[in-house]
C-alpha positions as protocol buffer text, in pm:
chain_id: "A"
residue {
  index: 1
  type: UNK
  ca { x: -31 y: 7 z: -18 }
}
residue {
  index: 2
  type: UNK
  ca { x: 150 y: 339 z: -126 }
}
residue {
  index: 3
  type: UNK
  ca { x: 267 y: 565 z: 196 }
}
residue {
  index: 4
  type: UNK
  ca { x: 36 y: 876 z: 76 }
}
residue {
  index: 5
  type: UNK
  ca { x: -100 y: 1183 z: 360 }
}
residue {
  index: 6
  type: UNK
  ca { x: -391 y: 1057 z: 493 }
}
residue {
  index: 7
  type: UNK
  ca { x: -206 y: 750 z: 650 }
}
residue {
  index: 8
  type: UNK
  ca { x: 127 y: 942 z: 779 }
}
residue {
  index: 9
  type: UNK
  ca { x: 37 y: 994 z: 1098 }
}
residue {
  index: 10
  type: UNK
  ca { x: 168 y: 1295 z: 1356 }
}
residue {
  index: 11
  type: UNK
  ca { x: 133 y: 1213 z: 1707 }
}
residue {
  index: 12
  type: UNK
  ca { x: 41 y: 1476 z: 1918 }
}
residue {
  index: 13
  type: UNK
  ca { x: 113 y: 1409 z: 2279 }
}
residue {
  index: 14
  type: UNK
  ca { x: -48 y: 1726 z: 2531 }
}
residue {
  index: 15
  type: UNK
  ca { x: -35 y: 1742 z: 2938 }
}
residue {
  index: 16
  type: UNK
  ca { x: -13 y: 1886 z: 3228 }
}
residue {
  index: 17
  type: UNK
  ca { x: 141 y: 1696 z: 3547 }
}
residue {
  index: 18
  type: UNK
  ca { x: 123 y: 1791 z: 3954 }
}
residue {
  index: 19
  type: UNK
  ca { x: 465 y: 1927 z: 4012 }
}
residue {
  index: 20
  type: UNK
  ca { x: 404 y: 2080 z: 4332 }
}
residue {
  index: 21
  type: UNK
  ca { x: 680 y: 1823 z: 4583 }
}
residue {
  index: 22
  type: UNK
  ca { x: 1032 y: 1727 z: 4455 }
}
residue {
  index: 23
  type: UNK
  ca { x: 842 y: 1350 z: 4393 }
}
residue {
  index: 24
  type: UNK
  ca { x: 616 y: 1481 z: 4165 }
}
residue {
  index: 25
  type: UNK
  ca { x: 895 y: 1719 z: 4033 }
}
residue {
  index: 26
  type: UNK
  ca { x: 1061 y: 1404 z: 3980 }
}
residue {
  index: 27
  type: UNK
  ca { x: 791 y: 1239 z: 3789 }
}
residue {
  index: 28
  type: UNK
  ca { x: 744 y: 1537 z: 3574 }
}
residue {
  index: 29
  type: UNK
  ca { x: 1092 y: 1505 z: 3404 }
}
residue {
  index: 30
  type: UNK
  ca { x: 1119 y: 1142 z: 3342 }
}
residue {
  index: 31
  type: UNK
  ca { x: 791 y: 1163 z: 3201 }
}
residue {
  index: 32
  type: UNK
  ca { x: 932 y: 1508 z: 2972 }
}
residue {
  index: 33
  type: UNK
  ca { x: 1233 y: 1254 z: 2889 }
}
residue {
  index: 34
  type: UNK
  ca { x: 1085 y: 981 z: 2808 }
}
residue {
  index: 35
  type: UNK
  ca { x: 866 y: 1205 z: 2528 }
}
residue {
  index: 36
  type: UNK
  ca { x: 1212 y: 1337 z: 2410 }
}
residue {
  index: 37
  type: UNK
  ca { x: 1407 y: 1020 z: 2391 }
}
residue {
  index: 38
  type: UNK
  ca { x: 1099 y: 850 z: 2167 }
}
residue {
  index: 39
  type: UNK
  ca { x: 1214 y: 1170 z: 1938 }
}
residue {
  index: 40
  type: UNK
  ca { x: 871 y: 1373 z: 2014 }
}
residue {
  index: 41
  type: UNK
  ca { x: 996 y: 1694 z: 1986 }
}
residue {
  index: 42
  type: UNK
  ca { x: 899 y: 2024 z: 2208 }
}
residue {
  index: 43
  type: UNK
  ca { x: 575 y: 2245 z: 2067 }
}
residue {
  index: 44
  type: UNK
  ca { x: 448 y: 2454 z: 2300 }
}
residue {
  index: 45
  type: UNK
  ca { x: 483 y: 2390 z: 2689 }
}
residue {
  index: 46
  type: UNK
  ca { x: 330 y: 2039 z: 2771 }
}
residue {
  index: 47
  type: UNK
  ca { x: 252 y: 1960 z: 2423 }
}
residue {
  index: 48
  type: UNK
  ca { x: 485 y: 1771 z: 2190 }
}
residue {
  index: 49
  type: UNK
  ca { x: 457 y: 1619 z: 1836 }
}
residue {
  index: 50
  type: UNK
  ca { x: 580 y: 1290 z: 1635 }
}
residue {
  index: 51
  type: UNK
  ca { x: 611 y: 1195 z: 1291 }
}
residue {
  index: 52
  type: UNK
  ca { x: 496 y: 884 z: 1254 }
}
residue {
  index: 53
  type: UNK
  ca { x: 499 y: 657 z: 961 }
}
residue {
  index: 54
  type: UNK
  ca { x: 191 y: 464 z: 1041 }
}
residue {
  index: 55
  type: UNK
  ca { x: -111 y: 431 z: 1268 }
}
residue {
  index: 56
  type: UNK
  ca { x: 53 y: 91 z: 1392 }
}
residue {
  index: 57
  type: UNK
  ca { x: 355 y: 322 z: 1491 }
}
residue {
  index: 58
  type: UNK
  ca { x: 186 y: 580 z: 1659 }
}
residue {
  index: 59
  type: UNK
  ca { x: -10 y: 317 z: 1894 }
}
residue {
  index: 60
  type: UNK
  ca { x: 308 y: 156 z: 1949 }
}
residue {
  index: 61
  type: UNK
  ca { x: 440 y: 464 z: 2098 }
}
residue {
  index: 62
  type: UNK
  ca { x: 161 y: 531 z: 2325 }
}
residue {
  index: 63
  type: UNK
  ca { x: 163 y: 228 z: 2479 }
}
residue {
  index: 64
  type: UNK
  ca { x: 494 y: 248 z: 2529 }
}
residue {
  index: 65
  type: UNK
  ca { x: 488 y: 592 z: 2697 }
}
residue {
  index: 66
  type: UNK
  ca { x: 171 y: 530 z: 2879 }
}
residue {
  index: 67
  type: UNK
  ca { x: 328 y: 340 z: 3175 }
}
residue {
  index: 68
  type: UNK
  ca { x: 560 y: 650 z: 3222 }
}
residue {
  index: 69
  type: UNK
  ca { x: 283 y: 879 z: 3291 }
}
residue {
  index: 70
  type: UNK
  ca { x: 287 y: 1009 z: 3620 }
}
residue {
  index: 71
  type: UNK
  ca { x: 45 y: 992 z: 3940 }
}
residue {
  index: 72
  type: UNK
  ca { x: -235 y: 1266 z: 3924 }
}
residue {
  index: 73
  type: UNK
  ca { x: -113 y: 1375 z: 3556 }
}
residue {
  index: 74
  type: UNK
  ca { x: -343 y: 1385 z: 3282 }
}
residue {
  index: 75
  type: UNK
  ca { x: -216 y: 1297 z: 2959 }
}
residue {
  index: 76
  type: UNK
  ca { x: -354 y: 1322 z: 2604 }
}
residue {
  index: 77
  type: UNK
  ca { x: -267 y: 1151 z: 2277 }
}
residue {
  index: 78
  type: UNK
  ca { x: -395 y: 1305 z: 2028 }
}
residue {
  index: 79
  type: UNK
  ca { x: -345 y: 1118 z: 1638 }
}
residue {
  index: 80
  type: UNK
  ca { x: -429 y: 1330 z: 1295 }
}
residue {
  index: 81
  type: UNK
  ca { x: -334 y: 1238 z: 979 }
}
residue {
  index: 82
  type: UNK
  ca { x: -44 y: 1443 z: 783 }
}
residue {
  index: 83
  type: UNK
  ca { x: -272 y: 1570 z: 545 }
}
residue {
  index: 84
  type: UNK
  ca { x: -497 y: 1718 z: 868 }
}
residue {
  index: 85
  type: UNK
  ca { x: -172 y: 1861 z: 1027 }
}
residue {
  index: 86
  type: UNK
  ca { x: -138 y: 2052 z: 703 }
}
residue {
  index: 87
  type: UNK
  ca { x: -431 y: 2247 z: 732 }
}
residue {
  index: 88
  type: UNK
  ca { x: -372 y: 2332 z: 1069 }
}
residue {
  index: 89
  type: UNK
  ca { x: -253 y: 2740 z: 1083 }
}
residue {
  index: 90
  type: UNK
  ca { x: -62 y: 2885 z: 1339 }
}
residue {
  index: 91
  type: UNK
  ca { x: -13 y: 3222 z: 1457 }
}
residue {
  index: 92
  type: UNK
  ca { x: 376 y: 3369 z: 1609 }
}
residue {
  index: 93
  type: UNK
  ca { x: 393 y: 3719 z: 1808 }
}
residue {
  index: 94
  type: UNK
  ca { x: 656 y: 3914 z: 1640 }
}
residue {
  index: 95
  type: UNK
  ca { x: 871 y: 3818 z: 1956 }
}
residue {
  index: 96
  type: UNK
  ca { x: 837 y: 3425 z: 1842 }
}
residue {
  index: 97
  type: UNK
  ca { x: 1176 y: 3200 z: 1833 }
}
residue {
  index: 98
  type: UNK
  ca { x: 973 y: 2899 z: 1828 }
}
residue {
  index: 99
  type: UNK
  ca { x: 869 y: 2699 z: 1485 }
}
residue {
  index: 100
  type: UNK
  ca { x: 602 y: 2432 z: 1377 }
}
residue {
  index: 101
  type: UNK
  ca { x: 784 y: 2131 z: 1312 }
}
residue {
  index: 102
  type: UNK
  ca { x: 857 y: 2010 z: 970 }
}
residue {
  index: 103
  type: UNK
  ca { x: 930 y: 1637 z: 828 }
}
residue {
  index: 104
  type: UNK
  ca { x: 1181 y: 1474 z: 937 }
}
residue {
  index: 105
  type: UNK
  ca { x: 1479 y: 1525 z: 778 }
}
residue {
  index: 106
  type: UNK
  ca { x: 1601 y: 1148 z: 790 }
}
residue {
  index: 107
  type: UNK
  ca { x: 1416 y: 910 z: 589 }
}
residue {
  index: 108
  type: UNK
  ca { x: 1228 y: 664 z: 847 }
}
residue {
  index: 109
  type: UNK
  ca { x: 1242 y: 285 z: 690 }
}
residue {
  index: 110
  type: UNK
  ca { x: 965 y: 75 z: 806 }
}
């Protein structure tokens, strides 16, 4: 089956973690590092995105991340096709330093 922009997925992780105690901050840091180790890119504070070549890979990533969710946290994973992600509109103020993540620079083999 050929790859197209309706089958390639973006996995968006959105979370809110309590950080009032040192243990909660440590759990938050572990979760954030787990996202970064799986090559998620920070889109905004508590919003990370990753380009996935298939839905199966995106679902596998969710299963890998589920055990790392800190206690008391609220985490949502949004799945959207590359075509849907390409239709999003973003606006940046004059002093913005972040830009929207682009497609991966390396070839993904699967």
